[in-house]
N, C-alpha and C positions, 0 to 999 in steps of 0.2 A: 808095347815094348818088343824088341827082338828076342829070340831064344838065347838065354844066358850061356848055353854051351857053344854057341857059335856067334860071337859078338866082337865087333870092332876088328874083324879079320882074324881073330884068334879062335882056336878050337880047344876045348878042354876046360879045366877049372882054374888055371892060372892066368886069368884075364886081368890086364892092368886096370887099376882104378883110374877114373877120369876126374880131372879137376881143371879149373881155369889155369892155363899156362903150362899144363902137363898132359896134353892129349896125346895118346899113343895108339897107333893102329891104322887100319883102313876102314873108313866110315861110309855107310850108305846114308841116303837122305833121311830115312826115318830115325837113325841113330843120332844124326846131327840135330834134328828137331828135338829129340828127347834131351840131349845135352844142353841145347840152348834154353829149353824150358826150365831146366834145373840149374841154370847159371854155371854150367861146367864146360861150355864150349869157348875156346880161345878166339877172340876177335879183338885185337889190340886197337885202341883208339875209338871204340864204339861209344856212342852217347847213351847214357842211361838216365832216364827221367827220375829226378829226386822229388820234385814238388812243383805244382802249378798253383798260382794264386791269382785271384782276380780282385783288383782294387776298384772300389766304387765310392767315389767321394771320400777317400781315406786321406788322413794327414801323413801316414807312412805305412809301409808294409815290412814286416820282419821275416827273414828266413833264419830259423834257429835250429834246424835239424838238417844240416848240409852234408852230413856223413864225411866230415873232413879227414877222418882216419882211414877211409876207404879210397878217396879220390884226391890226387895231388893237383889236378886241374879241374876247375868248374867252368861251366858255360851258362850264361844267363841271357835269355831273350826277353825283350820288352816290346810288346806289340800294342799299337793303338793307344799310346800314352796321351791322355787328355788332361790338361791343366785347367783348373777353374779360375785361375788368376793369370792375367797377361804378364809377359816378361818375367817368367820365373825360370829357375835353374833346378835341374834334377841332380841329386847327389846320392852316393852310396857310401855309408859309413860301416866300419867293421866292428864286430864284437870280439874283443880280446878276452878269451876265457869267460865269456858272458858279460863283460863290461863294455859298454858302447864307447868307442873311440871317436871323438868329434874334432880332433885337431892333430897336428903333427904329421900330416901327409905331404908327399911331394908329387907334383903332377906336371905334365907337359902336354899341351893340347893345341892342335891346329884346327882352325875353322875357315870355311870358305862359303861365300854366298853367290847366288846366281847373278847378282849385279856386279860381280867382279871384286867385291870387297873380301880381302883375306886378312886374318889376324891370328895371333897366338896368345895363349894364356899359359903362364908358367909360374910355379911357386915352390919354394923349398920349405914352406911352413903353412900349408893350406888347411883351412877349416872346412873345405867343401868335399871332403871324402876322398876315397881311393879312386872313385869314378865321379865325374860331373860333366854335364853339358855346360860349356863355358859361356853360352849366350842365352838370351831370353827366348822362351818358347811361346809361340802364339797360342791363345786359348780358344780360338774360333772352333766351332763344332765340326767344321769340315776339315780342320787341320789337326794332325796328330804327329807325335814323335815316335820313331821306331828305331830300335838299335839292338846291339848285342855286346856282351862283355865276356872276357876270359879272366879267370882268377887263378893265380898260381901260388902254391906252397901254403895254403890256408892252414892245413893241419900239421905243418912241420915247425915245431917250436925252435928249431935251430936256424931258421932262415927268415928273411924278410918276405912279406906278402906283396905280390905284384898284380897289376891289372893291365889289360889292353882293351880298348873299346872303340866302337864306331857308332855314330848316330846320324839319322836323317830326319829333318823336320822343317817346319816353317817358322822363320824368325817372326817376332811379334809385329814387325812392320810389313808383314805379308810377303816376305821374300824368302825363297828357299835357302836353307843352310845345311851344311854337313859339318860334323866334328869328328875328329879321330884323335886318339891320344893314349897315354899310359900313365899309370900312377903306382906309387909304392907306399906301404906303411913301413918305414925304415926302422923296424924293431923286430928282433928275433923273438917271435911269440906265436902262440896258437890262436888262430882266428876260427871261431866255431859258429859264426853267423854273420849276417849283415842286415842293414836297414836301408831301404829305398825310400827317399824322402825329398820333397821339393823344399826350396828355401822359403816358400810362402804358400798359403792356401792348401787345397786338397787336389787329389788327382784320381783318375781312373785308368786302368791298364790291365792287360793280361801279361803275367810274368811267369816264365817257366825256367826252372833251374835244373841243369843236367850235370852229372859227373862223367868224366872221360876215363874210361876203364884203362888202367895200367898205362897211363900217359907218361 
C-alpha cells in the first residue's frame, strides 16, 4: 500500500474515501491496483464472473445465486453444448422469487442455415422459456452448439425481464445453422435464477454467468 499521508494525490489527513462510482484524486498504478483488488475502482460495464458450471450428462442446470440485486444486466456464455439426443431444443426458464416459470413467455427468433434455408419462430405464449434455440441440435460428438445470452431487469420487480441471444451450431441434418432472437417474461416480477434445460434427454456444456457492473 502507498503511504496514507500522501495518497491519491492528496497530502495530509483529509484524504477522500474511495468507493465504486466515487473515485476522487490523482492515482498511480499501485493505487489503482489496490482499489481494483478491493472492488473500489470505477470501471463501468465491466464483466464480473458470478459462477461457472459444467454440465455432464445432466437433464438441467440451475443458476440460483445470480446476485440480481447487484446486477441489472447478466451475460451467460454456453460453450461446447453437446446433446445426447438428436433434434433437441435448448431452453432457459426463469425462477420468479424461487418458483420456476415454464410458460407465458414471448419470443421472436430468426434462424438461417448454410443451405439457404431461413425461418422464423415467434410466439406470444411460449412454453420454451425466455431463451430457446428454435431448431433441432445435432448430437454428433464432433458437433456442438455455442452461444451467449444477455438478461435484463431480473432483479427489478417493477419491470418485465428481457433477453437477447445468439447461437451457432449444427442442425441435426448436418447443416450449419445460426439463431438470434429476443424474449420477454411479460410480468413485473423479481427473477432470482434460471434453469438451462433441453426439451429431451441430457446435455454437457460449460456455462459461465457474469454480471455487468453498473450497466
